[in-house]
VMD Tcl script that draws the C-alpha trace (Angstrom):
set ca {
  {13.26 -72.22 0.49}
  {12.04 -73.65 3.77}
  {14.32 -75.27 5.96}
  {13.15 -78.84 5.67}
  {13.61 -78.47 1.90}
  {17.12 -77.17 2.10}
  {17.76 -80.20 4.71}
  {16.36 -82.69 2.41}
  {18.33 -81.19 -0.59}
  {21.68 -81.65 1.89}
  {20.47 -85.12 2.19}
  {20.47 -85.83 -0.98}
  {23.55 -84.05 -2.03}
  {25.40 -85.81 0.69}
  {24.28 -89.23 -0.57}
  {25.17 -88.82 -4.34}
  {28.73 -87.33 -3.13}
  {29.31 -90.64 -1.33}
  {27.40 -93.32 -3.15}
  {29.79 -95.72 -5.21}
  {26.82 -96.26 -7.73}
  {24.20 -93.83 -9.60}
  {21.11 -93.42 -7.18}
  {17.42 -93.59 -8.66}
  {14.80 -91.66 -6.72}
  {13.25 -95.07 -5.04}
  {17.00 -95.94 -3.55}
  {16.90 -92.52 -2.29}
  {13.69 -92.92 -0.12}
  {15.23 -95.91 1.42}
  {17.25 -93.29 3.31}
  {14.13 -92.13 5.13}
  {12.05 -93.51 7.58}
  {9.35 -95.58 6.57}
  {6.56 -93.57 8.38}
  {7.65 -90.15 7.04}
  {9.60 -90.12 3.95}
  {9.64 -87.26 1.39}
  {7.57 -87.37 -1.71}
  {8.93 -88.51 -4.84}
  {8.21 -84.92 -6.48}
  {10.16 -83.32 -3.23}
  {13.15 -85.48 -4.07}
  {13.07 -84.24 -7.59}
  {12.67 -80.92 -6.50}
  {15.94 -81.52 -4.32}
  {17.70 -82.91 -7.31}
  {16.52 -79.93 -9.57}
  {18.03 -77.50 -7.35}
  {21.43 -79.47 -6.85}
  {21.57 -79.45 -10.78}
  {21.27 -75.66 -10.93}
  {23.87 -75.24 -8.18}
  {26.23 -77.20 -9.94}
  {26.00 -75.98 -13.61}
  {28.86 -73.70 -13.24}
  {31.09 -75.84 -11.27}
  {33.63 -78.68 -12.26}
  {31.56 -81.36 -10.99}
  {28.40 -81.65 -12.68}
  {25.30 -83.91 -11.43}
  {24.64 -86.03 -14.19}
  {21.35 -88.11 -15.24}
  {22.16 -91.95 -16.04}
  {19.06 -93.33 -17.37}
  {16.55 -93.23 -14.36}
  {19.34 -92.66 -11.99}
  {21.74 -89.71 -10.99}
  {25.43 -89.22 -10.06}
  {27.89 -86.76 -9.40}
  {30.99 -86.55 -12.10}
  {33.57 -84.47 -13.38}
  {32.91 -82.55 -16.38}
  {34.28 -83.76 -19.70}
  {36.78 -81.53 -20.43}
  {38.62 -82.27 -17.37}
  {39.00 -85.91 -17.90}
  {42.13 -85.96 -19.54}
  {43.53 -84.69 -16.27}
  {41.87 -86.77 -13.65}
  {42.55 -89.87 -15.68}
  {46.38 -89.69 -15.06}
  {45.57 -90.52 -11.55}
  {44.48 -93.73 -12.07}
  {47.18 -96.50 -11.18}
  {46.08 -99.17 -13.68}
  {46.45 -99.19 -17.37}
  {43.21 -98.27 -19.13}
  {41.50 -101.34 -20.98}
  {42.34 -101.33 -24.76}
  {39.62 -101.87 -26.74}
  {39.49 -103.65 -30.20}
  {37.51 -102.22 -33.10}
  {35.73 -105.76 -33.25}
  {34.54 -105.51 -29.77}
  {33.43 -101.74 -30.42}
  {31.78 -102.57 -33.64}
  {29.76 -105.53 -31.67}
  {28.98 -103.03 -29.28}
  {27.40 -100.58 -31.54}
  {25.23 -103.11 -33.28}
  {23.95 -104.27 -29.84}
  {23.38 -100.53 -28.84}
  {21.83 -99.57 -31.92}
  {19.29 -102.75 -33.11}
  {18.94 -104.26 -29.82}
  {17.81 -106.88 -28.94}
  {19.91 -108.84 -31.12}
  {21.61 -112.43 -31.46}
  {25.03 -113.36 -32.46}
  {23.66 -114.45 -35.59}
  {21.84 -110.61 -36.21}
  {25.58 -109.28 -35.32}
  {27.08 -111.47 -37.84}
  {24.93 -110.69 -40.77}
  {25.98 -107.13 -40.32}
  {29.46 -107.48 -39.77}
  {30.10 -110.11 -42.46}
  {32.44 -112.27 -39.83}
  {31.79 -114.68 -37.18}
  {31.54 -113.10 -33.76}
  {33.86 -114.28 -31.24}
  {32.76 -115.83 -27.62}
  {35.52 -113.84 -25.94}
  {33.91 -110.54 -27.32}
  {30.51 -111.59 -25.80}
  {32.03 -112.69 -22.64}
  {34.09 -109.40 -22.11}
  {30.93 -107.08 -23.14}
  {29.14 -109.20 -20.35}
  {31.61 -109.18 -17.97}
  {32.05 -105.54 -18.30}
  {27.97 -105.51 -17.59}
  {27.69 -103.28 -20.59}
  {25.34 -105.82 -22.05}
  {23.31 -108.75 -21.01}
  {20.69 -111.48 -22.07}
  {17.33 -109.75 -22.37}
  {15.66 -113.10 -23.64}
  {15.51 -115.62 -26.45}
  {14.48 -115.02 -30.03}
  {11.34 -117.71 -30.88}
  {12.72 -119.27 -33.38}
  {14.66 -122.92 -33.73}
  {17.52 -123.09 -31.32}
  {15.96 -120.04 -29.49}
  {19.33 -118.03 -29.70}
  {19.71 -115.45 -26.89}
  {18.82 -111.83 -27.50}
  {21.42 -109.16 -26.03}
  {20.77 -105.48 -25.02}
  {22.63 -102.90 -23.40}
  {22.67 -102.54 -19.49}
  {22.59 -99.04 -17.33}
  {26.54 -99.29 -17.03}
  {26.92 -99.07 -20.69}
  {25.18 -95.69 -20.56}
  {27.39 -94.96 -17.31}
  {30.56 -95.60 -19.18}
  {30.00 -93.68 -22.58}
  {28.41 -91.00 -20.29}
  {24.79 -91.17 -21.81}
  {21.74 -89.95 -20.30}
  {19.55 -92.66 -22.50}
  {20.22 -94.24 -25.65}
  {18.59 -91.53 -27.27}
  {21.93 -89.72 -27.05}
  {23.49 -92.07 -28.98}
  {24.78 -90.30 -32.62}
  {21.72 -90.65 -35.16}
  {22.87 -93.07 -37.13}
  {19.83 -94.11 -39.45}
  {21.61 -97.42 -40.44}
  {24.77 -99.32 -39.51}
  {26.19 -99.03 -43.33}
  {29.80 -97.70 -42.03}
  {31.14 -99.72 -38.52}
  {34.23 -97.69 -38.99}
  {32.52 -94.90 -38.30}
  {30.46 -96.27 -35.47}
  {33.32 -97.48 -33.96}
  {34.79 -94.16 -33.73}
  {31.90 -92.55 -32.53}
  {32.07 -94.86 -29.50}
  {35.75 -93.90 -29.24}
  {34.62 -90.39 -29.12}
  {32.55 -90.79 -26.45}
  {35.59 -91.95 -24.52}
  {37.62 -88.92 -25.67}
  {39.89 -90.84 -27.41}
  {41.28 -90.92 -30.65}
  {40.34 -94.62 -32.85}
  {42.36 -97.39 -31.10}
  {43.72 -95.64 -28.43}
  {43.34 -96.89 -24.46}
  {39.88 -96.20 -23.33}
  {38.91 -94.15 -20.08}
  {35.44 -92.91 -19.32}
  {35.03 -89.13 -20.18}
  {33.19 -88.11 -16.57}
  {35.09 -89.64 -13.48}
  {32.63 -89.81 -10.90}
  {34.11 -88.79 -7.38}
  {34.12 -91.89 -5.95}
  {36.47 -94.85 -6.55}
  {34.51 -97.93 -7.20}
  {33.21 -98.50 -10.64}
  {29.35 -97.93 -10.49}
  {27.13 -101.43 -10.25}
  {23.53 -101.65 -10.95}
  {21.38 -103.19 -8.47}
  {18.91 -105.75 -8.96}
  {16.24 -103.26 -7.49}
  {17.37 -100.71 -10.42}
  {17.39 -103.29 -13.21}
  {14.36 -105.31 -13.69}
  {14.69 -107.96 -15.76}
  {13.37 -107.70 -19.64}
  {12.05 -111.18 -21.15}
  {10.97 -110.25 -24.46}
  {12.07 -108.12 -27.07}
  {9.39 -105.30 -26.46}
  {9.93 -105.12 -22.92}
  {13.89 -105.10 -23.37}
  {13.37 -102.06 -26.13}
  {11.16 -100.33 -23.33}
  {13.18 -100.63 -20.54}
  {16.61 -99.71 -22.31}
  {14.84 -96.26 -23.25}
  {12.57 -95.30 -20.49}
}
mol new
graphics top color blue
foreach p $ca { graphics top sphere $p radius 0.5 }
foreach p [lrange $ca 0 end-1] q [lrange $ca 1 end] { graphics top cylinder $p $q radius 0.2 }
display resetview
């Protein structure tokens, strides 16, 4: 490895260690002078070298959607979470069922969710999911009333330690909501009904937040699905 490539790897490593959120390649490029930036391929090569270096360590370099972050490995989460001073948030079955339906069938309206669950969707549940930045409105359905369409955000992938929506358990249909909500609880390394905590704890304290530059808006159903699965 040349000295320049080694130094680039060190810069990328330092940025990822101190960042309060996952970093995309575009975001990493902003660290360098405009007249002499590295190429996207050079940064990707640096990331691959770091992934190999950390392959056997307690901290791993995890890809989340189109971004990367350092985090502790899943098997150490139960110890690390004990350092948290605040009591973990408890998520109800109804909230997890609603989140699961959005994740698997997005973009969906509240009416779609109610059709699957067989009961009305609480406004508080939608507000909680939006407030956690796990879901957002990605458009409206072109029918009378123009109901809002909801889809997941990058923070959903981060919290449940998923690289992409393709890593969700392969469920061909939402037939058993108990199974689905339990699957989400397992992603939190918890038994059903237990307090929640993320399976991988990032070394930095702030909860990751996606920037406007990293999270493009999706106005239609097709665009929302494409953006969520890229």
